RODO-2510 file (C-alpha; in nm, 4 decimals, decimal comma):
residues 134
     n   res          X          Y          Z
     1     x     3,9509     0,4300    -8,7295
     2     x     4,2736     0,6145    -8,6536
     3     x     4,2990     0,9470    -8,8336
     4     x     4,6776     0,9327    -8,7941
     5     x     4,6955     0,5901    -8,9603
     6     x     4,4797     0,7039    -9,2524
     7     x     4,6997     1,0125    -9,2982
     8     x     5,0184     0,8042    -9,2855
     9     x     4,8858     0,5538    -9,5402
    10     x     4,7616     0,8361    -9,7652
    11     x     5,1091     0,9913    -9,7517
    12     x     5,2703     0,6575    -9,8425
    13     x     5,0202     0,5966   -10,1251
    14     x     5,0593     0,9504   -10,2606
    15     x     5,4387     0,9109   -10,2622
    16     x     5,4144     0,5760   -10,4426
    17     x     5,1746     0,7181   -10,7050
    18     x     5,3850     1,0317   -10,7578
    19     x     5,7041     0,8272   -10,8035
    20     x     5,5221     0,6053   -11,0571
    21     x     5,3746     0,9036   -11,2453
    22     x     5,7092     1,0834   -11,2585
    23     x     5,9128     0,7785   -11,3608
    24     x     6,1241     0,7821   -11,0446
    25     x     6,1713     0,4058   -11,0481
    26     x     6,4037     0,3766   -10,7472
    27     x     6,1488     0,5633   -10,5347
    28     x     5,8584     0,3693   -10,6865
    29     x     6,0046     0,0249   -10,6304
    30     x     6,1421     0,1412   -10,2937
    31     x     5,7810     0,1940   -10,1784
    32     x     5,7318    -0,1856   -10,1874
    33     x     5,8625    -0,4446    -9,9435
    34     x     6,1142    -0,6787   -10,1099
    35     x     5,8725    -0,9711   -10,0653
    36     x     5,5693    -0,7853   -10,2037
    37     x     5,3476    -0,9721   -10,4486
    38     x     5,1797    -0,8365   -10,7609
    39     x     4,8716    -0,9471   -10,9571
    40     x     4,8260    -0,7647   -11,2872
    41     x     4,5564    -0,8333   -11,5446
    42     x     4,8245    -0,7887   -11,8124
    43     x     5,0527    -1,0678   -11,6897
    44     x     4,9794    -1,4413   -11,6954
    45     x     5,0920    -1,5132   -11,3375
    46     x     5,1432    -1,3563   -10,9979
    47     x     5,4816    -1,1890   -10,9464
    48     x     5,6443    -1,3056   -10,6242
    49     x     5,8763    -1,0180   -10,5362
    50     x     5,9548    -0,6566   -10,6047
    51     x     6,2740    -0,7667   -10,7822
    52     x     6,0682    -0,9866   -11,0147
    53     x     5,8368    -0,6928   -11,0941
    54     x     6,1315    -0,4601   -11,1551
    55     x     6,2867    -0,7145   -11,3940
    56     x     5,9568    -0,7377   -11,5838
    57     x     5,9387    -0,3561   -11,5993
    58     x     6,2902    -0,3486   -11,7489
    59     x     6,1792    -0,6078   -12,0057
    60     x     5,8878    -0,3798   -12,1043
    61     x     6,1326    -0,0903   -12,1441
    62     x     6,3829    -0,2939   -12,3468
    63     x     6,1305    -0,4649   -12,5741
    64     x     5,8555    -0,2038   -12,6102
    65     x     6,0130     0,1297   -12,5177
    66     x     5,7647     0,1439   -12,2282
    67     x     5,7455     0,4604   -12,0209
    68     x     5,4934     0,6360   -11,8012
    69     x     5,3795     0,9800   -11,9181
    70     x     5,1469     1,0534   -11,6259
    71     x     4,9066     0,9030   -11,3778
    72     x     4,6039     1,0290   -11,1894
    73     x     4,4332     0,8635   -10,8957
    74     x     4,0694     0,9096   -10,7977
    75     x     3,7993     0,7507   -10,5802
    76     x     4,0554     0,6691   -10,3119
    77     x     3,9563     0,4578   -10,0120
    78     x     4,1820     0,3709    -9,7176
    79     x     4,0768     0,0935    -9,4806
    80     x     4,3129     0,0524    -9,1819
    81     x     4,3387    -0,2793    -8,9960
    82     x     4,5990    -0,2325    -8,7230
    83     x     4,9442    -0,2478    -8,8811
    84     x     4,7911    -0,3238    -9,2217
    85     x     4,5833    -0,1030    -9,4472
    86     x     4,4045    -0,1525    -9,7782
    87     x     4,4251     0,1341   -10,0269
    88     x     4,2010     0,1153   -10,3336
    89     x     4,1480     0,3665   -10,6119
    90     x     4,0778     0,4232   -10,9792
    91     x     4,3851     0,4903   -11,1904
    92     x     4,4197     0,6617   -11,5255
    93     x     4,7701     0,6190   -11,6662
    94     x     4,9179     0,7634   -11,9831
    95     x     5,1845     0,5349   -12,1265
    96     x     5,4077     0,5371   -12,4320
    97     x     5,5627     0,2501   -12,6233
    98     x     5,7202     0,2129   -12,9672
    99     x     5,3668     0,1889   -13,1088
   100     x     5,2512     0,5232   -12,9648
   101     x     5,0723     0,6648   -12,6633
   102     x     4,7590     0,5430   -12,4884
   103     x     4,5578     0,6051   -12,1755
   104     x     4,4887     0,3006   -11,9607
   105     x     4,1959     0,2904   -11,7155
   106     x     4,2397     0,0534   -11,4223
   107     x     4,1262    -0,0142   -11,0697
   108     x     4,3959    -0,0906   -10,8152
   109     x     4,4242    -0,2242   -10,4628
   110     x     4,7472    -0,1867   -10,2678
   111     x     4,7932    -0,3479    -9,9278
   112     x     5,0286    -0,1583    -9,6972
   113     x     5,2007    -0,2870    -9,3833
   114     x     5,3624    -0,0744    -9,1140
   115     x     5,7281    -0,1730    -9,0875
   116     x     5,9186    -0,1863    -8,7598
   117     x     6,0528     0,1642    -8,8220
   118     x     5,6953     0,2974    -8,8593
   119     x     5,7179     0,3371    -9,2374
   120     x     5,4254     0,2077    -9,4439
   121     x     5,5420    -0,0258    -9,7234
   122     x     5,3303    -0,1790    -9,9967
   123     x     5,3194    -0,5590    -9,9635
   124     x     5,0666    -0,6446   -10,2345
   125     x     4,9297    -0,4772   -10,5464
   126     x     4,6340    -0,5979   -10,7518
   127     x     4,5501    -0,4199   -11,0760
   128     x     4,2410    -0,4826   -11,2855
   129     x     4,1041    -0,3289   -11,6032
   130     x     3,8206    -0,0790   -11,5846
   131     x     3,6154     0,0883   -11,8525
   132     x     3,6764     0,4603   -11,8987
   133     x     3,3187     0,5424   -11,7972
   134     x     3,3312     0,3418   -11,4728
***
């Protein structure tokens, strides 16, 4: 396992998580390849592009007043496979909507791919529910 690859993927994952937690949406969505796919336990179907996910996000904002208040990542694992790497972790996210604030506990897998310029971009995200004690 390449230590350099793990460090590069960790840097990319940390930047993605920080942008999400801080509500920097251009940076957050910019961490994904345009053709990235998304599987969320809260949506009825797979999203087929970053643009589709961003449109759904805007719908959440418009309809529900959705916003991220904070996010912490724990139990991180990075598994490199050449120019691809799998990043998995536990996520605790504080969100707000018109109905109030809540903390959501989830488990997430993000697949990264090294682009031609050497930058690691997320190409797939899978989010599942997790109990708070898990």
